C-alpha positions in Angstrom: -5.3 90.9 129.5 -7.8 88.3 130.6 -9.9 88.8 127.5 -6.7 88.4 125.3 -5.8 85.1 127.0 -9.4 83.9 126.7 -9.3 84.7 123.0 -6.0 82.7 122.5 -7.4 79.7 124.4 -10.5 79.8 122.1 -8.4 79.9 119.0 -6.3 77.0 120.2 -9.4 74.9 121.0 -10.8 75.7 117.6 -7.5 74.7 115.9 -7.4 71.4 117.9 -11.0 70.7 116.8 -10.1 71.3 113.1 -7.1 68.9 113.5 -9.3 66.3 115.1 -11.6 66.5 112.1 -9.0 66.9 109.4 -6.8 63.9 110.3 -9.4 61.2 109.9 -10.5 62.8 106.6 -6.9 62.7 105.3 -6.5 59.1 106.4 -9.7 58.0 104.7 -8.7 59.9 101.5 -5.3 58.2 101.4 -6.8 54.7 101.9 -9.6 55.0 99.4 -8.9 52.8 96.4 -10.1 55.2 93.7 -9.4 58.9 93.7 -9.2 62.0 91.4 -7.0 64.8 92.6 -7.7 68.2 91.1 -4.9 70.8 90.7 -3.9 72.5 93.9 -2.9 75.7 92.3 -4.3 77.0 89.0 -1.6 79.7 88.5 0.9 77.1 87.1 -1.0 76.7 83.9 -3.6 78.4 81.8 -7.1 78.3 83.4 -8.6 77.1 80.2 -6.3 74.1 80.0 -7.0 73.2 83.6 -10.7 73.5 83.3 -10.8 71.3 80.1 -8.5 68.8 81.7 -10.6 68.7 84.9 -13.5 67.6 82.8 -11.5 65.1 80.8 -9.8 63.6 83.8 -13.1 63.1 85.6 -14.5 61.3 82.6 -11.3 59.4 82.3 -11.4 58.3 85.9 -14.9 56.8 85.4 -13.8 55.0 82.3 -10.7 53.6 83.8 -12.5 52.5 86.9 -15.0 50.5 84.7 -12.1 49.0 82.8 -10.3 48.0 86.0 -13.4 46.4 87.5 -13.9 44.3 84.3 -10.2 43.2 84.0 -9.8 39.5 84.8 -7.2 40.0 87.6 -5.9 42.7 89.9 -5.0 46.1 88.5 -3.5 49.4 89.8 -3.5 52.5 87.8 -2.0 56.0 88.1 -2.5 58.7 85.5 -0.9 62.0 86.4 -0.7 65.2 84.4 2.7 66.7 85.1 1.8 70.2 84.1 -1.5 70.6 86.0 -0.8 67.9 88.7 -4.2 66.4 88.2 -4.1 62.7 89.1 -6.2 59.6 88.9 -5.4 56.7 91.2 -6.8 53.2 91.4 -5.5 50.8 94.0 -2.3 52.9 94.1 -1.1 51.6 97.5 -1.8 47.9 96.8 1.2 45.7 96.8 2.2 44.0 93.5 5.1 41.8 92.7 7.5 44.3 91.1 9.2 41.9 88.7 11.4 44.0 86.4 9.9 47.3 87.6 12.4 47.3 90.4 15.2 47.8 87.9 14.2 51.5 87.8 15.1 52.2 91.4 18.1 49.9 91.1 19.3 52.2 88.3 18.8 55.2 90.4 20.7 53.6 93.3 23.7 53.0 91.0 23.7 56.7 90.0 23.5 57.5 93.7 26.5 55.3 94.4 28.4 57.2 91.8 27.3 60.5 93.5 28.7 59.1 96.8 32.0 58.1 95.2 31.4 54.4 95.7 31.8 53.7 91.9 31.9 55.3 88.5 29.7 54.5 85.6 32.9 54.0 83.6 34.2 51.2 85.9 33.9 47.6 85.0 32.2 44.7 86.8 33.4 41.2 86.2 30.7 38.8 84.9 30.5 35.8 87.2 28.7 32.5 86.7 26.4 33.2 89.6 25.1 36.3 87.8 23.8 34.5 84.8 20.0 34.0 84.3 19.0 31.6 81.5 17.6 33.8 78.7 18.5 35.0 75.3 20.5 38.1 76.5 23.9 38.8 75.2 25.4 38.9 78.7 24.1 35.4 79.4 26.0 34.2 76.4 29.3 35.8 77.4 31.9 33.8 79.2 32.4 34.3 82.9 35.4 36.6 83.7 34.3 39.1 81.0 34.6 42.8 82.1 31.6 44.9 81.4 31.3 48.7 81.8 28.7 49.7 84.4 27.0 52.2 82.1 26.5 49.4 79.5 25.1 47.1 82.2 22.5 49.8 83.1 21.6 50.2 79.5 21.0 46.4 79.1 19.1 46.2 82.4 16.6 48.9 81.4 16.2 48.8 77.6 16.5 45.0 77.3 15.3 44.1 80.8 18.5 41.9 81.1 18.3 40.0 84.3 22.0 39.0 84.2 22.8 42.7 84.1 20.5 43.3 87.1 22.3 40.5 89.1 25.7 42.1 88.4 24.5 45.5 89.8 22.8 44.0 92.8 25.9 41.9 93.6 28.0 45.0 93.3 26.0 47.2 95.7 24.3 44.7 97.9 20.7 44.3 99.1 21.2 46.5 102.1 22.5 49.4 100.2 19.8 49.2 97.6 16.9 49.0 100.0 18.3 51.9 102.0 18.5 54.0 98.9 14.9 53.1 98.0 13.8 54.5 101.3 15.9 57.6 100.8 14.3 58.1 97.4 10.9 58.3 99.1 9.6 54.9 98.1 7.3 53.6 100.9 6.5 50.1 99.8 9.2 49.0 97.3 11.9 46.5 98.4 14.4 44.0 97.1 14.5 40.8 99.0 15.7 38.4 96.3 17.2 38.3 92.9 14.8 39.4 90.2 14.6 35.9 88.7 15.4 33.9 91.8 12.4 31.6 91.4 13.6 29.3 94.1 13.1 32.0 96.7 9.9 33.1 95.1 8.4 29.6 95.5 9.5 29.9 99.2 7.3 33.0 99.5 10.1 35.6 99.3 8.8 38.3 96.9 9.9 41.8 95.7 7.0 44.2 95.9 6.1 47.7 94.8 3.1 49.9 94.3 1.8 52.2 91.5 2.2 55.1 93.8 5.9 54.4 94.4 6.6 54.0 90.7 4.8 57.2 89.9 6.7 59.1 92.5 10.0 57.8 91.1 9.2 58.7 87.6 8.0 62.2 88.5 11.3 62.8 90.4 13.2 61.7 87.3 11.1 64.0 85.1 11.7 67.0 87.4 15.4 66.4 87.7 15.1 65.6 91.4 16.3 62.0 91.7 20.0 61.8 92.7 20.8 65.0 90.8 19.6 67.0 87.8 22.3 65.5 85.5 21.7 61.9 86.7 17.9 62.3 86.3 18.4 63.5 82.7 20.6 60.5 81.9 18.1 58.1 83.5 15.3 59.7 81.5 17.2 59.1 78.2 17.9 55.5 79.1 14.2 54.9 79.7 13.3 56.6 76.4 15.4 53.9 74.6 13.3 51.0 75.9 13.1 48.2 73.4 10.1 46.3 74.9 7.2 48.2 73.5 4.2 45.9 73.6 2.3 47.6 76.5 2.1 51.4 77.0 3.0 52.2 73.4 0.9 49.4 72.0 -2.0 51.6 70.8 -0.5 55.0 70.9 0.5 56.9 67.7 3.9 56.3 66.2 6.3 59.1 66.9 5.3 59.7 70.5 8.3 59.8 72.9 7.7 57.4 75.8 10.2 56.8 78.6 9.1 53.5 80.3 10.0 50.2 82.0 8.1 47.0 81.7 7.8 44.1 84.2 6.7 40.5 83.6 6.8 37.4 85.7 4.5 34.4 85.8 1.2 36.0 86.6 2.4 39.6 86.7 2.5 42.1 83.8 3.2 45.8 84.2 4.4 48.9 82.6 5.3 52.3 84.1 6.4 55.4 82.2 6.1 59.0 81.0 4.3 59.9 77.7 5.4 63.1 76.0 2.8 64.8 73.9 2.3 68.2 72.3 -0.7 68.7 74.6 1.3 68.0 77.7 3.2 65.1 79.4 1.7 62.5 81.7 2.8 59.7 83.9 1.2 56.4 83.5 1.7 53.4 85.8 -0.4 50.2 85.2 0.4 47.2 87.4 -1.5 43.8 87.1 -1.4 40.5 88.9 -3.4 37.2 89.0 -3.8 37.6 85.3 -5.4 35.0 82.9 -2.8 35.6 80.2 0.2 37.7 79.3 -1.6 38.9 76.1 -4.8 40.0 77.8 -2.8 42.0 80.5 -0.6 43.6 77.8 -3.8 44.6 75.8 -5.4 46.0 79.0 -2.3 48.2 79.7 -2.3 49.4 76.1 -6.0 50.2 76.3 -5.5 52.3 79.5 -2.7 54.3 77.9 -4.7 54.8 74.7 -7.8 55.8 76.7 -5.8 58.4 78.6 -4.2 59.8 75.5 -7.4 59.9 73.4 -9.5 61.6 76.1 -7.0 64.1 77.4 -4.0 64.6 75.0 -5.0 64.0 71.5 -5.2 67.3 69.7 -8.7 67.9 68.3 -9.0 67.6 64.5 -9.3 71.0 62.9 -12.8 71.7 61.6 -13.2 72.5 57.9 -15.5 75.4 57.1 -17.7 74.6 54.1 
């Protein structure tokens, strides 16, 4: 009996020692600005695919790190292979102004509100003068008092990045509800403290923030049918596929690729986050930039990151011709 108790005590001491060692290592790994995460389980996909992609992703990580270091501004990058779960991260936890990226979790919160019976996507919201943001959107040019279907408002908010549409949805649900849903979705550093284009509050130092990690998590949940519900995720994915602003992630990619994504742009911030569907596998890509020199240089940088990931890991090798 004494020997048995002594053995148990020894095991407990050993486990505590392991925990003491493991926790700091985990914390360091989470905080490190650049990482490559290999697949945890090779049984989910062919070993040949995983081994090839391991090599490709390590090479891709080195190339993207070099690009990020040369970029004239701040940049965060996530590239994640959905099939193998291999992932590259650069500055994934760094806070960036979310700009219009926050419209993706707002869309999810509207679907959640429907799930909870707070509203229906076929309901109407009355356009008010306070909702309007001066731009070239169709909603801005409508007269106050016009009734607009919520489903149509979501479509405009995502595919056209319509800020008036965003304000209508934010007003309908409220900042408190939206921020609570962001937390429930698993977003750790994404919040909504002011209207998307409320520049008065932005000048006063009130900013909306997000991270590349949060955006990647949200997109993966949508892809897997895990955000709100399977049906809601499927609908949100189709809305993202109808994006009309295609001057960033799709910029240098081949025509015909299906890309579900959402852009963000505001003063010194340009971003794009999405899912690229290819014959060789689907991958998540999130590129956030800030403190940029010009909109064009940031858009080209995002396009180059997407093209680099596709060319190195997902472009099907050309067939060799035997002579």
